[in-house]
C-alpha positions in Angstrom: 132.7 -114.1 62.0 130.7 -114.7 58.8 131.8 -111.3 57.6 135.5 -112.3 57.9 135.1 -115.7 56.4 132.9 -114.7 53.5 135.0 -111.6 52.8 138.2 -113.8 52.6 136.4 -116.3 50.4 135.2 -113.5 48.1 138.8 -112.2 47.7 140.1 -115.6 46.9 137.4 -116.3 44.3 138.0 -112.8 42.7 141.7 -113.4 42.6 141.3 -116.7 40.8 139.3 -115.0 38.1 141.8 -112.2 37.6 141.4 -109.0 35.7 139.7 -105.8 36.8 136.2 -104.3 36.8 136.1 -100.5 36.1 139.7 -100.3 37.2 139.1 -102.3 40.4 140.7 -105.7 40.7 138.4 -108.7 40.7 139.9 -109.8 44.1 138.8 -106.5 45.7 135.3 -106.7 44.3 134.9 -110.3 45.4 136.0 -109.3 48.9 133.4 -106.5 49.1 130.6 -108.8 48.0 131.6 -111.5 50.5 131.8 -109.0 53.4 128.3 -107.7 52.6 126.7 -111.1 52.6 128.6 -112.0 55.7 127.3 -108.9 57.5 123.7 -110.0 56.8 124.4 -113.5 58.1 126.0 -112.2 61.3 123.0 -109.9 62.0 120.6 -112.9 61.6 122.7 -115.1 63.9 123.0 -112.4 66.6 119.3 -111.6 66.6 118.3 -115.2 66.7 120.6 -115.9 69.7 119.7 -112.7 71.6 116.9 -113.1 74.2 113.6 -111.2 73.4 112.8 -108.1 75.5 109.4 -107.9 77.2 107.8 -104.6 78.2 104.6 -104.7 80.2 102.3 -101.8 80.9 100.7 -101.2 84.3 98.4 -103.9 85.6 95.6 -103.6 88.2 94.8 -106.1 90.8 91.6 -104.4 92.1 88.8 -102.3 90.8 88.9 -98.8 92.2 85.5 -97.2 92.9 85.6 -93.7 94.0 81.9 -92.8 94.5 80.0 -95.6 96.3 78.6 -94.7 99.7 76.4 -96.9 101.8 73.5 -95.1 103.4 73.8 -92.1 101.2 70.7 -89.8 100.9 68.7 -90.2 97.7 68.2 -86.6 96.4 64.9 -85.2 95.2 65.2 -83.0 92.1 62.8 -80.5 90.6 63.5 -79.0 87.1 66.9 -79.5 85.5 70.1 -80.0 87.4 73.6 -81.2 87.0 74.2 -83.8 89.8 76.5 -86.6 90.8 75.5 -90.1 91.7 76.2 -93.1 93.9 77.4 -96.4 92.4 75.0 -99.1 93.5 76.3 -102.0 91.5 79.5 -102.9 89.7 81.2 -106.0 88.2 84.9 -106.9 88.6 86.9 -105.1 85.9 87.3 -106.8 82.6 90.9 -107.1 81.4 92.1 -107.2 77.8 95.7 -107.6 76.7 97.2 -106.2 73.6 100.7 -107.4 72.5 102.8 -106.0 69.8 106.3 -107.1 68.6 109.0 -105.0 67.1 112.6 -105.6 66.0 114.5 -108.8 65.3 115.4 -110.6 62.0 116.5 -108.2 59.3 116.3 -105.2 61.5 119.0 -106.4 63.8 118.9 -106.7 67.6 116.5 -108.7 69.7 112.7 -108.7 69.5 110.8 -106.3 71.8 107.4 -107.5 72.9 105.1 -104.9 74.5 102.0 -105.9 76.4 99.3 -103.4 77.3 96.5 -104.1 79.7 93.1 -102.5 78.9 90.4 -102.3 81.5 86.6 -102.0 81.3 84.0 -101.6 84.0 80.3 -102.2 84.1 78.3 -100.5 86.8 75.1 -98.7 87.8 74.9 -95.2 89.2 71.9 -94.1 91.3 70.9 -90.5 90.7 67.8 -89.3 92.6 64.2 -90.1 93.4 62.2 -90.8 90.4 60.5 -90.5 88.1 62.7 -88.4 86.0 62.0 -87.6 82.3 65.4 -87.6 80.8 69.2 -87.4 80.9 71.1 -84.8 79.0 74.8 -84.3 79.0 77.3 -86.4 81.0 80.6 -85.2 82.5 83.5 -87.5 83.5 86.1 -86.0 85.8 84.6 -82.6 85.0 84.9 -82.9 81.2 82.0 -83.5 78.8 81.9 -87.2 78.0 81.7 -88.2 74.4 79.2 -91.1 74.6 79.6 -92.2 71.0 80.4 -95.9 71.0 79.6 -96.2 74.7 76.8 -98.5 75.8 74.7 -96.9 78.4 71.0 -96.4 79.3 68.9 -94.8 82.0 65.9 -95.7 84.0 63.3 -93.1 85.1 62.8 -94.4 88.6 59.0 -95.1 88.3 57.2 -97.8 90.2 56.8 -100.0 87.1 60.4 -100.2 85.9 61.9 -103.7 85.5 65.4 -104.9 86.3 68.2 -104.1 83.9 68.8 -107.1 81.6 72.6 -106.8 81.7 72.7 -106.8 85.5 70.2 -109.7 85.6 72.3 -111.7 83.3 75.3 -111.3 85.6 73.5 -111.6 88.9 70.6 -113.8 88.1 67.1 -112.5 87.7 66.1 -113.6 91.2 68.9 -111.6 92.7 68.5 -108.4 90.7 66.5 -105.5 92.1 64.6 -103.1 89.8 65.4 -100.1 92.0 61.9 -98.9 91.6 61.5 -95.3 92.7 65.1 -94.6 92.0 66.4 -93.1 88.8 69.7 -94.7 87.7 72.1 -95.1 84.8 73.8 -98.3 83.7 77.1 -98.4 81.8 78.3 -101.6 80.0 82.1 -102.1 79.5 83.1 -98.5 79.9 86.7 -98.1 78.7 88.8 -96.8 81.7 92.0 -96.0 79.9 91.2 -92.3 79.6 90.5 -92.1 83.4 93.6 -93.6 84.8 92.1 -97.1 84.8 89.4 -96.2 87.4 85.8 -95.3 87.2 85.7 -91.5 86.7 83.8 -89.1 88.8 80.5 -88.8 86.9 77.9 -86.1 86.9 74.7 -86.0 84.9 72.3 -83.4 83.5 69.0 -84.7 84.9 65.4 -83.6 84.0 62.5 -83.9 86.4 60.0 -81.1 85.6 57.5 -80.0 88.1 54.6 -80.9 85.8 51.7 -79.9 88.1 48.6 -78.5 86.5 49.5 -75.0 87.6 53.0 -74.9 86.2 54.3 -74.1 82.7 55.6 -77.6 82.4 52.2 -79.0 83.2 50.2 -76.6 81.0 52.2 -76.4 77.8 50.7 -78.8 75.2 52.0 -77.4 72.0 55.2 -75.7 70.9 56.6 -74.1 67.7 59.7 -75.7 66.3 62.1 -73.1 64.9 64.4 -71.5 63.7 62.6 -72.3 60.3 66.0 -71.8 58.6 69.3 -73.8 58.8 70.2 -76.1 55.9 70.4 -79.2 58.1 68.9 -78.0 61.3 66.0 -80.5 61.2 68.1 -83.5 60.1 68.0 -86.4 62.5 71.2 -88.0 61.1 74.6 -86.6 61.5 75.7 -84.3 58.6 79.3 -83.4 58.2 80.9 -80.7 56.0 84.2 -80.6 54.2 86.4 -83.2 52.6 87.5 -86.5 54.2 90.2 -85.9 56.8 89.1 -82.3 57.4 85.4 -82.6 58.2 83.4 -80.7 60.8 80.0 -81.4 62.2 77.1 -79.5 60.6 74.3 -80.4 63.1 76.0 -81.9 66.1 76.2 -78.8 68.3 74.5 -79.9 71.5 76.0 -83.4 71.8 78.8 -85.0 69.8 76.8 -88.2 69.0 73.2 -86.9 68.5 71.8 -84.6 65.8 70.5 -81.3 67.2 67.0 -82.1 66.2 67.0 -85.3 68.2 68.5 -83.6 71.2 65.9 -80.8 70.9 63.0 -83.3 70.9 64.6 -85.3 73.8 64.9 -82.2 75.9 61.4 -80.9 74.9 59.8 -84.1 76.1 62.0 -84.3 79.2 61.2 -80.7 80.3 57.6 -80.4 79.0 56.1 -83.9 79.2 52.6 -82.7 78.5 53.5 -81.4 75.0 51.4 -83.2 72.4 51.9 -81.2 69.3 54.7 -79.4 67.4 54.5 -76.8 64.7 57.3 -77.4 62.3 58.3 -74.1 60.6 60.2 -74.1 57.3 61.2 -71.0 55.5 61.7 -69.8 51.9 62.8 -66.3 51.1 60.9 -63.3 49.7 62.9 -60.5 48.1 60.5 -57.6 47.6 57.6 -55.9 49.4 55.8 -55.3 46.1 53.5 -58.3 45.6 54.0 -58.4 41.8 57.8 -58.4 42.0 58.2 -60.6 45.0 59.8 -64.0 44.3 59.7 -66.7 47.0 62.6 -69.1 46.7 64.6 -71.7 48.8 67.9 -70.3 49.9 71.3 -71.4 51.1 74.0 -69.9 53.3 76.9 -70.8 51.0 76.9 -71.3 47.2 79.4 -74.1 47.6 79.6 -76.6 50.4 80.5 -80.3 50.5 78.4 -82.3 52.9 78.1 -86.0 53.6 76.3 -88.3 53.7 73.5 -86.1 52.3 73.6 -83.0 50.1 71.3 -80.0 50.2 68.3 -79.9 47.8 64.9 -78.3 48.0 62.1 -78.7 45.5 64.6 -80.3 43.1 66.7 -77.1 43.3 70.4 -77.7 43.9 72.7 -75.6 46.1 74.3 -74.0 43.0 70.9 -72.8 41.7 69.4 -71.7 45.0 68.9 -68.2 46.3 72.0 -67.1 48.2 70.9 -65.3 51.4 72.2 -61.8 52.0 75.4 -61.0 54.1 75.9 -58.6 57.0 78.7 -56.1 57.1 81.1 -58.9 58.2 80.2 -61.2 55.4 78.1 -63.6 57.5 74.7 -64.9 56.2 71.8 -62.9 57.8 69.7 -66.1 57.8 70.3 -69.8 57.8 69.4 -71.6 54.6 66.1 -73.3 53.9 66.1 -76.8 55.6 66.9 -79.5 53.1 63.9 -81.6 52.0 65.3 -84.8 53.4 65.8 -83.1 56.7 62.2 -81.9 56.8 61.0 -85.5 56.1 63.2 -86.8 58.9 61.9 -84.2 61.3 58.3 -85.1 60.5 58.9 -88.8 60.9 60.9 -88.4 64.1 58.3 -86.2 65.7 55.4 -88.5 64.8 57.3 -91.6 65.9 57.4 -90.0 69.4 53.6 -89.7 69.5 53.7 -86.0 68.7 51.1 -84.4 66.4 52.8 -82.3 63.6 51.5 -79.0 62.2 53.4 -78.0 59.1 54.0 -74.2 58.8 55.5 -72.8 55.6 57.1 -69.5 56.4 58.3 -66.5 54.4 61.5 -64.7 55.6 62.0 -61.4 53.8 65.6 -61.2 52.5 65.6 -57.5 51.6 69.1 -56.3 52.5 70.1 -53.0 54.0 71.0 -50.4 51.4 68.8 -51.8 48.7 67.5 -49.6 45.9 64.1 -51.2 45.5 61.1 -48.9 45.0 59.2 -48.5 48.3 55.5 -49.3 47.9 54.8 -47.4 51.1 55.4 -44.0 49.3 53.3 -41.9 46.9 53.5 -43.5 43.5 56.1 -45.9 45.0 58.6 -43.2 44.1 60.8 -43.5 47.2 64.0 -45.6 46.8 64.9 -48.3 49.3 62.7 -50.7 51.1 63.0 -51.4 54.9 65.7 -54.0 55.5 64.6 -57.5 56.5 61.0 -56.6 56.9 58.0 -58.5 58.1 56.1 -60.6 55.5 53.0 -58.8 56.6 54.2 -55.8 54.8 54.0 -57.4 51.3 51.3 -55.4 49.5 50.2 -53.8 46.3 52.3 -51.0 44.8 51.7 -48.3 45.6 50.2 -49.4 48.9 46.7 -48.5 50.1 46.6 -44.9 51.5 49.4 -43.6 49.2 49.2 -41.6 46.0 48.6 -43.7 42.9 47.7 -46.7 45.0 46.6 -49.9 43.2 44.2 -50.7 46.0 40.6 -51.0 44.9 41.6 -51.3 41.2 41.9 -54.2 38.8 45.7 -53.8 39.0 45.5 -55.0 42.6 44.1 -58.3 41.5 46.8 -58.7 38.9 49.5 -58.0 41.5 48.1 -60.5 43.9 47.8 -63.1 41.2 51.5 -62.6 40.3 52.5 -63.1 44.0 50.6 -66.4 44.2 51.8 -67.7 40.8 50.2 -70.4 38.7 51.5 -73.6 40.2 49.2 -76.6 40.3 49.4 -79.9 42.1 50.4 -81.6 38.8 53.5 -79.4 38.4 55.5 -81.7 40.7 57.0 -85.1 40.5 57.2 -87.3 43.5 59.7 -90.2 43.8 59.8 -91.8 47.2 60.5 -88.9 49.6 61.8 -86.6 46.8 59.6 -83.9 45.4 60.7 -81.9 42.3 59.3 -79.0 40.3 58.5 -79.5 36.6 56.4 -76.4 36.1 57.5 -73.1 34.6 61.1 -72.4 35.8 60.4 -68.7 36.4 57.3 -69.3 38.6 58.4 -68.5 42.1 55.0 -67.7 43.5 53.6 -68.7 46.9 51.7 -71.6 45.4 54.8 -73.3 44.3 56.2 -73.2 47.9 53.0 -74.3 49.6 52.1 -77.1 47.1 55.7 -78.4 47.3 55.4 -78.9 51.0 52.0 -80.4 50.7 53.6 -83.1 48.5 56.6 -83.4 50.8 54.4 -83.9 53.9 52.4 -86.6 52.0 55.7 -88.3 51.0 56.8 -88.2 54.7 53.7 -90.1 55.7 51.4 -87.2 56.3 51.0 -84.5 59.0 48.1 -83.7 61.3 47.7 -80.1 60.3 48.9 -77.9 57.5 49.0 -74.1 57.1 48.7 -72.5 53.7 50.2 -69.2 54.8 50.5 -66.8 57.7 50.4 -63.2 58.7 50.0 -61.8 55.2 48.0 -58.8 56.4 49.3 -56.5 53.7 48.0 -58.9 51.1 44.7 -60.0 52.5 43.5 -56.5 53.0 44.2 -55.5 49.3 40.9 -54.9 47.4 40.3 -54.9 43.7 37.0 -53.1 44.1 35.3 -51.5 47.1 34.3 -54.9 48.6 36.4 -57.6 47.0 39.6 -59.1 48.4 41.5 -61.1 45.8 44.1 -62.6 48.1 41.3 -64.2 50.2 40.0 -66.0 47.1 43.5 -67.1 46.2 43.9 -68.6 49.7 40.7 -70.5 49.2 41.8 -71.9 45.9 45.2 -72.9 47.5 43.4 -74.7 50.4 41.5 -76.8 47.9 44.6 -77.8 46.1 46.4 -78.7 49.3 43.4 -80.8 50.3 43.6 -82.7 47.0 47.2 -83.7 48.0 46.9 -84.3 51.7 43.4 -85.8 51.9 40.6 -85.4 54.4 42.6 -86.5 57.5 44.8 -83.4 57.6 43.4 -80.2 59.2 44.0 -77.2 56.9 44.0 -73.5 57.8 45.6 -70.1 57.4 47.5 -68.5 60.4 46.2 -64.9 60.4 48.0 -62.2 62.3 46.2 -61.3 65.5 45.5 -57.9 64.0 44.1 -59.5 60.8 41.9 -62.4 61.7 38.8 -60.5 62.9 38.3 -58.0 60.1 39.5 -55.1 58.0 39.0 -51.6 59.3 41.2 -49.4 57.0 40.9 -46.3 59.2 40.9 -44.1 56.0 37.9 -42.1 57.0 35.5 -44.2 54.9 34.0 -45.9 57.9 34.4 -49.3 56.1 34.3 -52.4 58.3 34.7 -55.7 56.6 35.0 -59.2 57.9 37.3 -59.8 55.0 38.5 -63.3 56.0 35.1 -64.7 56.7 34.8 -66.4 53.2 38.1 -68.1 54.0 37.1 -69.2 57.6 33.8 -70.5 56.2 35.3 -72.4 53.3 34.7 -76.1 53.5 38.4 -76.9 53.1 39.3 -74.8 56.1 39.1 -76.8 59.4 39.9 -74.2 62.0 40.5 -70.5 62.6 44.3 -70.0 62.9 45.7 -67.0 64.7 49.3 -66.1 65.3 48.5 -64.5 68.7 50.8 -61.8 70.0 48.2 -59.7 71.6 49.5 -57.3 74.3 49.1 -58.6 77.9 50.5 -55.5 79.6 51.2 -51.8 79.2 53.8 -51.7 82.0 56.4 -48.9 81.9 59.6 -48.4 83.8 59.2 -47.3 87.4 55.8 -46.7 89.0 54.7 -43.4 87.5 52.4 -44.9 85.0 48.7 -45.9 84.8 49.0 -49.6 85.5 51.0 -49.0 88.7 48.6 -46.3 89.7 45.8 -48.9 89.5 47.6 -50.8 92.2 49.3 -53.6 90.3 52.5 -54.5 92.0 54.7 -55.7 89.0 54.6 -56.7 85.4 55.0 -60.3 86.5 51.9 -60.4 88.7 49.8 -63.3 87.5 46.4 -61.6 88.2 47.6 -58.5 86.3 48.5 -60.5 83.2 45.4 -62.6 83.4 43.2 -59.5 83.6 44.7 -58.4 80.3 43.7 -61.5 78.4 40.2 -60.3 78.1 40.8 -56.7 79.1 43.2 -53.8 78.7 44.5 -52.7 75.3 42.6 -54.2 72.4 39.5 -54.9 74.6 38.7 -51.9 76.8 40.8 -49.2 75.0 43.3 -48.5 72.3 46.0 -45.9 71.4 45.0 -43.7 68.5 48.6 -42.9 67.6 52.2 -43.2 68.7 52.0 -39.9 70.7 49.1 -41.2 72.7 50.9 -44.5 73.4 53.9 -42.5 74.7 51.7 -40.4 76.9 49.3 -43.3 77.8 46.3 -41.4 76.4 43.8 -44.3 76.2 40.7 -44.1 73.9 37.8 -46.3 75.0 36.6 -48.9 72.4 33.0 -48.1 71.7 30.5 -48.6 68.8 28.1 -45.8 69.1 24.5 -46.6 68.2 25.3 -50.1 66.9 26.4 -51.1 70.4 28.7 -53.8 69.1 32.1 -52.9 70.5 33.3 -56.5 70.0 33.6 -55.7 66.3 36.6 -53.5 67.1 38.0 -55.6 70.0 40.6 -58.0 68.6 40.8 -59.6 72.1 37.1 -60.4 72.2 37.4 -63.8 70.5 34.3 -65.1 72.3 32.0 -62.4 71.0 33.6 -62.6 67.5 32.9 -66.3 67.4 29.4 -66.2 69.0 27.9 -63.4 67.0 26.9 -63.1 63.3 29.1 -60.8 61.3 27.7 -57.9 59.2 29.9 -55.9 56.9 29.7 -52.1 57.1 30.6 -50.5 53.8 30.9 -46.8 54.3 30.0 -47.4 58.0 26.5 -48.6 57.2 25.7 -52.1 58.5 24.6 -54.5 55.9 21.3 -56.3 56.4 22.8 -59.7 55.4 25.4 -61.5 57.5 28.7 -62.7 56.0 29.4 -66.3 55.1 
């Protein structure tokens, strides 16, 4: 109606004015304007008179519980298991309404009000007989549950547990059982919308180790935390990569709401509750088996990566300036990058907050790629081209190596090569600001000292560690001599230990982790008859607190089938406990050895003896008791010295 009235009025007014606008009469223009205004008025009148539409979502009148059974058996669990539970307590559902309005007014038509009903449930689920040591993953209706934003907690089921405070607040403290002896889980206000407005079928990963004194869970007291590489592997906060809107998790691989390091420690303590100490291994990368040429640097997987809320930095070196680790034939990094300094600090703090002792273990990964053209020190005059790919750090040595033509061993050149490997870093070549440690020394000094002293400063900034290793398994270095009887790398390690002590103080235990084939002495096997307890000056140094051994001594010589010596001796299987225990102080490295690879293949065993000296323990790397209990006498040229070592 308003359209007709105002259109006519506009025509009349335009006609009274007369004339034309762009060839169109004023009466026509006035009519168009009036009609437009009238249309708007009509829409407003119609929408105001039309009744509002109401749409309501589904609404519940009862709480549906699908897994509560009176009189159900309480399971008993050993080890780790995925299991369901039984609901032992629940509140009435909590209802929330959410109303939205659309349409009306200028949009035309009536208003549409939509009301949604949202439901939440609080409940407790009994799992099994306690005590348990942890809960891992949770599944709802068979799918892994994202527990981010969900309030839940678990009780171990011991005889000292108290009532849940939420249940007590609802039921009254006097009416709330503690469910002692039963492990259970409590959820507060679990949103039910994703589960059809019902409590879903839940299952839980439950840990209850058999921690008897005769089991692995009951015996293991210390573990090594690896992989040593991984740019954010040790971070305890979530790190994401990529730009906003297109981000992916960097260290949330086990659970969506917990950093991998936290999950690892949770599961370690759940499955091995007797563990008291962790060895935190952190790697830099060496790039050459020749001691003089080898640089040890922190590395990254990608030269460019955007991460939040933290960025990668080690020793003050940014991602752009770090060593880029080698690629395989498919373009993938062959190693993870060096853990970022902030992540190392977080790992130390998290471990110690759980009551765990921390041993810090600087580690060298050798990034020598396949197809390299580096001179091979294990060749006469180092003339061969190409070093073994991704070798063991224990192969770093002088060039040419001992036993090869032109070797630097037993010459002054060996001392210079060892000195180049260690570098000239001192404790004062670093700046420490809070938990950040940066290098201010010579920019081209990438020796071992820079790496080790950096981490000594970082451990101190993190609040300290219980033990610190100054190196490990550098057999090819510690056996280098600059004369017939002098070992320069051993002296370098002693100097390094003193500098680490000046940073970490007297409360931290310091040592070197020798390879099991290295700790007890140097027997070059070159026909000289030399026997030197070459590491004794290090073990006896006042700054060294214990003898460290990376122990991989062989515990069996089992072969396929039963046509071999150990089976012929009557042992039933490689897994037989008595067989393995008998080789701790027996077997290879104690009773006998293989003189060469051919003898090993044929099982031709040579007894370990010591002729007239009658000290076979000198050559038995498994005889730790005798090595520790007896005085050590060097044997230059095979002749025993009259004076013991340090």
